[in-house]
C-alpha positions as CSV (number, residue, x, y, z in Angstrom):
1,M,92.9,201.5,204.8
2,P,90.2,198.8,204.6
3,A,90.5,196.1,202.0
4,R,88.2,196.4,198.9
5,P,87.0,193.1,197.5
6,K,87.0,193.0,193.7
7,K,83.4,191.7,193.6
8,T,81.8,194.6,195.5
9,G,84.4,197.3,195.7
10,K,83.1,198.1,199.2
11,P,85.7,198.5,201.9
12,V,86.0,195.6,204.4
13,G,87.5,196.3,207.8
14,F,89.1,193.4,209.7
15,E,91.4,192.9,212.7
16,I,94.6,190.9,212.8
17,T,96.1,189.3,215.9
18,E,99.1,190.9,217.6
19,T,101.3,188.0,216.6
20,T,100.4,188.5,213.0
21,R,100.8,192.2,213.2
22,V,104.4,191.8,214.7
23,S,105.2,189.3,212.0
24,L,104.0,191.6,209.2
25,D,105.8,194.6,210.7
26,R,109.0,192.6,210.8
27,C,108.6,191.5,207.2
28,I,107.5,194.9,205.9
29,G,110.2,196.6,207.9
30,D,112.9,194.4,206.3
31,P,115.3,196.8,204.4
32,E,115.1,194.5,201.4
33,M,111.4,195.2,201.2
34,N,111.9,199.0,201.2
35,G,110.4,200.6,198.1
36,L,108.7,197.4,196.8
37,E,105.1,197.6,196.0
38,F,104.3,193.9,196.6
39,L,105.0,192.0,199.8
40,W,106.1,189.0,197.7
41,P,107.5,190.3,194.5
42,S,108.1,188.0,191.5
43,R,111.5,186.9,190.5
44,I,110.4,187.0,186.9
45,R,111.1,190.1,184.9
46,G,108.0,191.9,183.8
47,S,105.8,190.4,186.6
48,P,105.5,192.6,189.6
49,H,104.1,189.9,192.0
50,L,103.9,186.1,192.5
51,S,101.7,184.3,190.1
52,T,98.8,182.3,191.5
53,R,100.6,179.2,190.2
54,Q,103.8,180.1,192.1
55,Y,101.8,180.8,195.3
56,A,100.2,177.4,194.9
57,R,103.7,175.8,194.5
58,I,104.8,177.5,197.7
59,V,101.7,176.3,199.6
60,R,102.2,172.8,198.3
61,G,105.8,172.9,199.5
62,W,104.8,174.0,203.0
63,V,102.2,171.3,203.2
64,T,104.7,168.6,202.1
65,L,107.2,169.8,204.6
66,L,104.6,169.4,207.3
67,G,104.1,165.8,206.2
68,L,100.5,166.4,205.1
69,E,98.8,165.2,202.0
70,P,99.3,168.0,199.4
71,S,96.1,167.1,197.5
72,A,94.0,167.9,200.6
73,Y,95.3,171.5,200.8
74,G,95.3,174.4,198.4
75,T,95.2,178.1,198.3
76,H,91.4,178.3,198.0
77,S,90.8,175.7,200.7
78,M,92.8,177.9,203.1
79,R,90.6,180.9,202.4
80,R,87.5,178.7,203.0
81,T,89.0,177.2,206.2
82,K,89.5,180.7,207.8
83,V,85.9,181.8,207.2
84,A,84.7,178.3,208.3
85,Q,86.6,178.8,211.6
86,I,85.0,182.2,212.0
87,H,81.6,180.7,211.4
88,M,82.1,178.0,213.9
89,E,83.4,180.4,216.6
90,T,81.0,183.2,216.1
91,G,78.1,182.1,213.8
92,N,78.3,185.6,212.4
93,L,77.4,185.1,208.7
94,R,77.2,188.8,208.0
95,A,80.9,189.3,209.0
96,I,81.8,186.3,206.8
97,Q,79.8,187.8,203.9
98,L,81.7,191.0,204.2
99,L,85.1,189.3,204.4
100,L,84.4,187.3,201.3
101,G,83.0,190.2,199.4
102,H,79.7,188.5,198.7
103,T,76.7,190.7,197.9
104,K,74.1,188.0,198.7
105,M,73.9,186.1,201.9
106,D,72.8,182.9,200.1
107,S,76.2,182.9,198.2
108,T,78.0,183.0,201.6
109,V,75.8,180.2,203.0
110,R,76.5,178.0,199.9
111,Y,80.2,178.8,200.1
112,L,80.3,177.6,203.7
113,G,78.2,174.6,203.0
114,V,75.7,175.2,205.8
115,D,72.0,174.6,205.4
116,I,69.8,177.7,205.0
117,E,67.6,177.1,208.1
118,G,70.7,176.7,210.3
119,A,72.2,179.7,208.8
120,L,69.1,181.8,209.3
121,S,68.7,180.7,212.9
122,L,72.3,181.6,213.6
123,S,72.0,185.0,211.9
124,E,68.8,185.9,213.8
125,G,70.5,185.3,217.1
126,I,73.2,187.9,216.3
127,D,72.6,191.7,216.5
128,L,74.5,193.7,214.0
């Protein structure tokens, strides 16, 4: 089932790599996960899933373990990095707009930090 961004409520289809699919299948297929609604449930009673704060702590731990500067990485920067990589590889602003759940292209352009003329010339070169 396609994801539905909160902003638009419209379904967004996307593909994942085979490596990611295998990893997810392994994680979801884990007997300890059977019957759980959330992939990463909370350890706190009364909270069904990880809080955004706990997720941020986990990411900070990963970054620190890798020997990187924690202040340079965050949960939101990872979201932005993925779409920036898609933009650099494909130039497909429409796909990025859909993935982010933006209703206006100018919001997507601002989010990526690209200039409007460059964005328009890229988008004109791509048939959708």
